[in-house]
Structures are given as structure tokens and as C-alpha cells.
C-alpha positions as CSV (number, residue, x, y, z in Angstrom):
1,X,174.5,96.2,46.4
2,X,176.3,94.5,49.7
3,X,173.0,93.5,50.5
4,X,172.4,92.1,46.8
5,X,175.5,89.9,46.6
6,X,175.4,88.4,50.0
7,X,172.0,88.3,49.1
8,X,172.7,86.1,46.1
9,X,175.5,84.0,47.7
10,X,173.8,83.1,50.6
11,X,171.1,81.3,48.5
12,X,173.8,79.6,46.0
13,X,175.8,78.2,49.3
14,X,172.2,76.9,50.1
15,X,171.8,75.6,46.5
16,X,175.3,73.9,46.8
17,X,174.3,72.8,49.8
18,X,171.0,71.6,49.4
19,X,172.3,69.6,45.4
20,X,174.6,67.4,48.0
21,X,171.6,66.5,50.1
22,X,169.5,65.7,47.3
23,X,172.9,63.3,46.0
24,X,174.2,61.0,48.4
25,X,170.2,60.8,49.5
26,X,170.0,59.9,45.9
27,X,172.5,57.0,46.2
28,X,171.8,56.0,48.6
29,X,168.5,54.9,46.9
30,X,170.6,53.1,44.1
31,X,172.7,51.0,46.8
32,X,169.5,50.2,48.8
33,X,168.3,48.7,45.4
34,X,171.2,47.6,42.7
35,X,170.7,45.2,46.8
36,X,167.2,45.0,46.0
37,X,168.1,43.7,42.7
38,X,170.6,41.1,43.5
39,X,169.6,39.5,46.3
40,X,166.4,38.9,44.0
41,X,168.6,38.0,40.7
42,X,170.4,35.2,43.7
43,X,167.2,33.5,44.8
44,X,166.2,33.1,41.6
45,X,169.1,31.7,40.6
46,X,169.4,30.0,43.5
47,X,166.2,28.0,43.2
48,X,167.4,27.6,39.4
49,X,170.3,25.2,40.3
50,X,168.2,23.1,43.0
51,X,166.1,22.8,40.3
52,X,168.0,21.3,38.1
53,X,169.8,19.2,40.9
54,X,167.1,17.4,41.7
55,X,165.6,17.0,38.5
56,X,169.0,15.1,37.3
57,X,169.0,13.4,41.1
58,X,168.1,9.3,40.3
59,X,166.3,9.2,43.3
């Protein structure tokens, strides 16, 4: 009975450690994707502002 309890405790602690690692990786991936999306939207916004300014420029 003692061995079974130790095996179950080991399995639970390993699963907990894996879930914590997975949470960190998922957070890192989400942060990278959010940064890429912000950069893409920022670049498109800058292009639109420059396009409007060049249309309004009376040269």
C-alpha cells in the first residue's frame, strides 16, 4: 500500500510540473504572437497615415 501511494504521489507531482512548464510555454507563445500582431497592425497603420499625408500634400 505504501508503494502504491508513493507511485501515485510521484505521478501527480510529475503531472503538476509538466502543467506548470506547459503554462509557461503557452504564455511565451501567446506573448510572441501578440507582439507580432501589434507590429503588423502598427506597420499597416503607419502606411495608411503616410498614404493620407501624401494624398493631401499639394506638391
